[in-house]
N, C-alpha and C positions, 0 to 999 in steps of 0.2 A: 841507812835511807838505801832500800832495796828498787831498784829501778828496771823494768823492762824495758825497753825497745823493739820498737816494732818498724824491720828494715822491709822494706818493698824495691824488689825488684823489677825495672824499668826499660826499654826499648831505649840505648846507648844515641841522645839527638844527635849523635854528631855519624851516625851510621844511616847508611841506604837501606829500607828498610824493604824487605819482600814477606808479598802474601802466599798466605798459606794457601796447597789446592783448592781447601773451601771455600773459597773466598771470602769466610768471615772473620779469619784471625789472622797476624802477622804470624808466618813462620817463625816459631820456637828454635828449631831446631838452623835456618840460617840468620839470625838474630843476636848480637852480642847485646847482653844486660849492664844493665850497673843499678848501683842503688844508686833509691831518688833524693834528689838534693836537701831535700827537706828533713829526710830519713834523716842521713849523715847530718844536718845542723841538729837533729834529736841526739844523734848519738852522744854526737860533744858535749849537749845540755847536758847528756847520764854522766861519762866521766867527768864534768867538773862537779857534780853535786858529791858523787862518791868521792871527787877528791877533796872536799871542802867539809862531807857530812860523814865518809864513811858509809860502809855497808858495798854491796855488791852493783853493776850492773848482767844482765840481763839480754842478751839481742836473738833474738829471735824471725826467721822469715822463710815465706812457702820457698818449697821445692820447687823453683820456676826459674828460668835462668844460670848465672854463676853463682848462684845460691852459696857452695862451699867457698869459694872465695870471697864475696860477700863476708862472710863470719870469720873465716881467719883475717879478714882483713880489720875489723872490729873488735875481734883479741888484739891485734896488734896497737888498738887507736886507747884499749883502756878495756874491754868488757873483759869481763870474768869467766861469763859462759854460754856456750853460746848452741841453738838450738832450731832443727832444720825439719818445719811440718811436715810429712809427705804424704801426699794424698793420689785419690784422680781426679787431680782440677783440671776443668775442662780449658778449650782453646781460650775464651775469654773468660775471663773470672771476674766478677764487676760486685762492687761495694758488699752487698748483704753474706756472699759468700764467701769476698774472702774474709771478713770480720770475724764471719759465724768460725772459720777454722780459725783464728788467730787464738777467739774466745776460747774452746775448745783448750786450748794450751795455757794460757797466759792463767785460768783459773785454778793450774796443777802448778802454776810457780810462784814463791813468798816474791810481792810485791809490797811499796809502798806508794809508787809510782810508774805509771805506766804512759809511755813515754814516745810517739809516731810525729811524720813529718803532716802538717796540716791539708798538705797535698801535694798530688807529683802529676808530672807531663803529662798521665796517662787516665790521670782525675783529678780535675780541676777543680768539683764541688767540697772535696773534703770530707770524703760523708763517714768510708771506713774506720777510722776513728769512733764520729761521733756514734754509728752504729755499735763500735766495741762496746763504745760505753753502758749503752742500752743495755745489751747484749748481762752484763753483770752490773748493771745494775749501782752503775757509778757515775760521778759527777766528770760532770770536759769544759773545759774551754780550750778553744783553736786561738786562730795565729797569736799564738804565746811564743814573746822574747828572754824571758827570763821565770826564772825558779827557782823561790828563796822557802828554805824550811823555816819556819816559824814558832813548832811544838812539834812532838814524833806523831802528832793526829791532822797540824794543821801547815798549808804552806802560802806562799801570796805567788801568783803568778803577774807576770808585765803582759798585756795583752795590749796590740795595736789596733786602734783605731781611725778611720778616716782622717786627713785633714794634717795627718804627723801627731794625733792625741794617741795618750799611752795612758791603760786602763789598768789601774790594783784588786785585784780579787784575792779574797783571801779565801781556801777551799778545803775544806774537808779529805785526806786520806784514808785510805786510797781513794784516786780521780785517774784519771786520764786528762795527756794534755797536750793540742798539736802544738807541732813546734813552727816555728817558724822561721826562724836564725837559731841559731844559737849564741851566746852571750860574747863570743870570740868564734874566726870562722874555723871549722873542722882543722883536727892537727893532720902536720901533712906522716905520714910515717913511709919509708924508703922501702921499696922490693925484697933488699936483704932481712929486714925487722918480719917482713909478711912471709916469706920461705922458710924463716926461723920458726916460726908459730905455726907452721903448716908441718916442720915435723915432730913438733912436741904436744899440739892438741891436738883435743879428741871432740866432736864434733856431736851432739846426739841427736838423738832422729826421734819423732814422734807421729805417731802415726794415725790420723784422723779420720778416719774412713772413705767412704764416694760420696756420704749426700748431699748435692751439693745440685740442688734445683732453684735454676736462673730465673729472676723476678722481670731478665734482660732481654729480649730477640734480635739476633743481630743480622739481618737483612743482606750486607754487600758494606764489604771495605774496598773501595776503590785507589786506582791514584788521582792527585788531580792531573785536569786536564790545563793546559795553559790556551785562554783564550787571548792571549795576544801578545805580541813577542818586541821587544827596544830594539829599538832601529841605533847604532854604532855610527855616531860624526867621525868619518875623517876631513884629515888635512893640517892645514897649521889655525890659528886663534882665531887670526882675523876670518875666515872665511868659516872653522868653526859657530864664529857667534852672526856671519850671516845666517846659516844656518837654522840656529838654534830660534833668532829670530821672525827668519820664514816660518819655522812648524808654531810655533807660536799661533801665527797669523793664519793658517790655514786651523785652529785649534778655535779661531776667533777672540785669543785671548788679548791679540795685539790686536791695531788697527792698521 
């Protein structure tokens, strides 16, 4: 079972974002990037499949953010091969551009399954995986929480539906799957193991050219401006309680 995992680099959600001088994108040079959480689960599911059925896992990411760090960590977690996609990517990389870049590389890699996160913090519509499947002419299932191989050309995937309902689908391979969560949390690897991988592993580079015409025009990015501020109430419990009642009366909540 040969599995390809697509790893997307996203801004670290705990860091303060800086806007580029163009005003139309974040400043990549001053932004820390991490692997999207759902993609980390996709990698874990891929490694579980390899451990269960054999085969190999290939991790692929675009040369954006800390791409090398992401790929070395992927190898430390169980990936067998790491590929960095290099190209003249625009400041804002939308879903079609991303899927087109990945498709050019995935088509040249042996695969039975292509796993990707079902969404990312900067792409909540989950389109890249579906668009990739369209480019490659493969079936696609998203919001998946488990993949089981039934036969060399078939898999059963568990897909979450609203209301806590789980649907099981039989999918013909090869296929693209959008992973919501793996069967278990992504495994932890110590920094020492990642550093060991950095000394011994090799990251392949694949050039995809510079033809990335955007279908989305970004007019501007702005920081949110606070319109209201919180009022801190000082004093003892009785005094604060009285102030809360006073505020509620001023707002018309209490009479």
